[in-house]
C-alpha positions in Angstrom: -32.5 -84.2 14.4 -32.4 -80.4 14.2 -28.6 -80.4 13.8 -28.9 -83.0 11.1 -31.5 -80.9 9.2 -29.3 -77.8 9.4 -26.2 -79.7 8.4 -28.1 -81.0 5.4 -29.1 -77.5 4.3 -25.6 -76.3 4.7 -24.3 -79.1 2.5 -26.9 -78.3 -0.1 -26.3 -74.5 -0.1 -23.5 -74.5 -2.7 -25.6 -76.6 -5.0 -28.6 -74.3 -4.5 -26.4 -71.3 -5.3 -25.1 -72.9 -8.4 -28.6 -73.6 -9.6 -29.4 -69.9 -9.1 -26.4 -68.9 -11.0 -27.3 -71.2 -13.9 -30.8 -69.7 -14.0 -29.2 -66.2 -14.2 -30.5 -64.8 -10.9 -29.7 -64.9 -7.2 -32.4 -66.0 -4.8 -35.2 -63.4 -4.7 -34.1 -61.7 -8.0 -35.8 -61.9 -11.4 -34.1 -64.2 -13.9 -32.6 -62.6 -17.0 -31.1 -63.6 -20.3 -28.1 -61.8 -21.7 -27.5 -61.5 -25.5 -25.0 -59.1 -27.0 -24.5 -57.4 -23.7 -28.3 -56.8 -23.4 -30.2 -58.2 -20.4 -33.8 -59.3 -21.0 -36.0 -60.1 -18.1 -37.6 -63.6 -18.3 -40.8 -62.3 -16.8 -42.4 -58.9 -17.2 -45.8 -57.3 -16.9 -47.6 -55.4 -19.7 -51.0 -53.8 -19.1 -51.3 -55.7 -15.8 -50.7 -59.1 -17.4 -47.7 -61.3 -16.6 -45.7 -62.2 -19.8 -42.9 -64.7 -20.3 -39.9 -64.4 -22.6 -40.9 -66.7 -25.5 -37.5 -66.3 -27.2 -34.7 -63.9 -27.9 -32.0 -63.5 -30.5 -29.7 -61.1 -32.3 -30.4 -59.6 -35.7 -27.4 -59.8 -38.0 -26.8 -58.0 -41.2 -23.9 -59.8 -43.0 -21.5 -60.3 -40.0 -22.6 -57.2 -38.1 -24.8 -57.3 -35.0 -27.7 -54.8 -35.5 -30.0 -55.3 -32.5 -31.2 -57.8 -29.8 -34.9 -58.7 -30.0 -37.1 -60.4 -27.3 -40.6 -61.7 -27.8 -42.9 -61.8 -24.7 -46.2 -63.7 -24.6 -48.7 -64.9 -22.0 -47.8 -68.5 -22.7 -45.1 -70.1 -24.8 -45.7 -70.4 -28.6 -43.4 -72.2 -31.1 -45.1 -71.1 -34.4 -46.0 -67.8 -36.0 -49.6 -68.8 -36.1 -49.7 -69.5 -32.4 -48.0 -66.1 -31.6 -50.5 -64.2 -33.7 -53.5 -66.2 -32.2 -52.3 -65.7 -28.6 -54.7 -63.7 -26.5 -53.8 -61.0 -24.1 -50.9 -58.4 -24.3 -47.8 -59.2 -26.2 -44.4 -57.4 -26.6 -41.5 -57.2 -28.9 -38.5 -55.6 -27.3 -35.6 -54.2 -29.4 -32.3 -52.9 -28.2 -29.8 -51.5 -30.7 -26.3 -53.0 -30.8 -25.0 -50.4 -33.2 -25.9 -46.9 -34.3 -28.4 -46.8 -37.2 -30.3 -44.1 -39.1 -33.9 -44.2 -37.7 -35.5 -43.3 -41.0 -33.7 -46.2 -42.7 -34.9 -48.6 -40.0 -38.5 -47.4 -40.4 -38.2 -48.0 -44.2 -36.9 -51.5 -43.5 -39.7 -52.3 -41.2 -42.2 -51.0 -43.8 -40.6 -53.2 -46.5 -40.6 -56.2 -44.1 -44.4 -55.8 -43.5 -45.1 -55.5 -47.2 -42.9 -58.5 -48.1 -44.9 -60.7 -45.7 -48.4 -59.7 -46.7 -50.5 -59.8 -49.8 -50.9 -56.5 -51.6 -54.6 -55.9 -50.7 -54.0 -56.5 -47.0 -51.0 -54.3 -46.9 -52.7 -51.4 -48.8 -55.3 -51.2 -45.9 -52.5 -50.6 -43.4 -50.7 -47.9 -45.5 -51.8 -44.9 -43.3 -50.5 -46.7 -40.2 -47.3 -47.7 -42.0 -46.6 -44.1 -43.0 -47.2 -42.8 -39.5 -44.9 -45.4 -38.1 -42.2 -44.4 -40.6 -42.6 -40.8 -39.6 -42.2 -41.6 -36.0 -38.8 -43.3 -36.7 -37.8 -40.4 -39.0 -38.4 -37.9 -36.3 -35.8 -39.6 -34.0 -33.1 -39.1 -36.6 -30.8 -41.8 -35.2 -31.0 -44.8 -32.8 -27.7 -45.3 -31.0 -26.1 -48.4 -29.5 -28.0 -49.1 -26.3 -31.2 -47.3 -27.4 -34.3 -49.4 -27.2 -37.9 -49.5 -28.4 -41.0 -51.6 -27.6 -43.9 -52.8 -29.7 -46.7 -53.7 -27.4 -50.1 -55.1 -28.2 -52.7 -54.2 -25.6 -56.2 -55.7 -26.2 -58.8 -52.9 -26.4 -56.1 -50.3 -26.9 -54.1 -51.3 -29.9 -50.4 -51.3 -30.8 -48.4 -49.0 -28.6 -44.9 -47.9 -29.8 -42.4 -46.8 -27.2 -39.1 -45.4 -28.3 -36.3 -44.6 -25.8 -38.9 -44.8 -23.0 -41.4 -42.4 -24.6 -44.8 -43.5 -25.9 -45.1 -42.2 -29.5 -48.5 -40.8 -30.4 -51.9 -42.6 -30.3 -52.0 -46.4 -30.5 -52.5 -48.2 -33.8 -56.0 -49.6 -33.3 -56.1 -52.3 -35.9 -55.1 -55.8 -34.7 -53.8 -56.4 -38.3 -51.2 -53.7 -37.8 -49.6 -55.6 -34.9 -49.7 -58.9 -36.7 -48.1 -57.2 -39.7 -45.3 -55.9 -37.5 -44.7 -59.4 -36.0 -44.4 -60.9 -39.5 -41.3 -58.7 -40.1 -39.6 -61.2 -37.7 -41.9 -64.2 -37.9 -43.4 -64.2 -41.4 -42.5 -66.4 -44.4 -39.8 -63.9 -45.4 -38.4 -62.8 -42.1 -35.7 -60.2 -41.6 -33.4 -63.0 -40.3 -34.2 -66.7 -40.3 -32.0 -67.5 -37.3 -33.7 -64.7 -35.3 -37.1 -66.0 -36.3 -36.2 -69.4 -34.8 -34.7 -67.8 -31.7 -37.9 -65.8 -31.1 -40.0 -68.9 -31.4 -37.8 -70.7 -29.0 -36.2 -73.0 -31.6 -32.6 -71.7 -31.5 -29.9 -74.4 -31.1 
C-alpha cells in the first residue's frame, strides 16, 4: 500500500510541477504576474493587511509602452465604485517602461484628476495636487525600471513612495486618494484598456 501511494505521488509530480509553473511560482514561492518585463507579486502586505492583485496592465501612449500598473485591494473589485468603496489599505504600483520627465508626469496626473472630477470637488484638492506635482518635479526624471507607489492607509492617508523613498507627509483627505484612482479608473481614464485590466476585465 505504501509503495502504491509513493508511486502515485511520483506519477503526479510532473503534473504538480506544471501547475506551479502555470501559476507563475515554484512550490513555496509567492506567485507573480509579469507584464512588460515587470514582475508583480499577486499577494502583498500594506500596513499589516494582506492585499491581492486586483488587476494589472500597461499604459500605452500611441504605440509606446509608458509604464506597468498594478492595483492591490483587500478583496477583488470589478467596478470603479467598488474599488473606491473598499475598506482597508489599497495600493497602486507603477513601474516605468521608458524614461519620462517627472514634472510632465506630475502635470498629467493633475490633469487626469481634474478631468474626472467636478470643478468644485477638484478645487478643494488643489493644495494637495500642487504638493504632489512638486514632489514629481523634484525628481527631475523617472527612468525605465524606476517605480512609485500610491498607498491608501486608513487613519494615515495617501502615502506616496518614489524609488523606495516616502515623500513627505501623507495626504490626509480620503478624497485625494479617490481622485488619484480616477486617473486610471474614472469616466475619462488615461487608458481604457488599462482601466479594464486594473478592474480584472482584460481579455
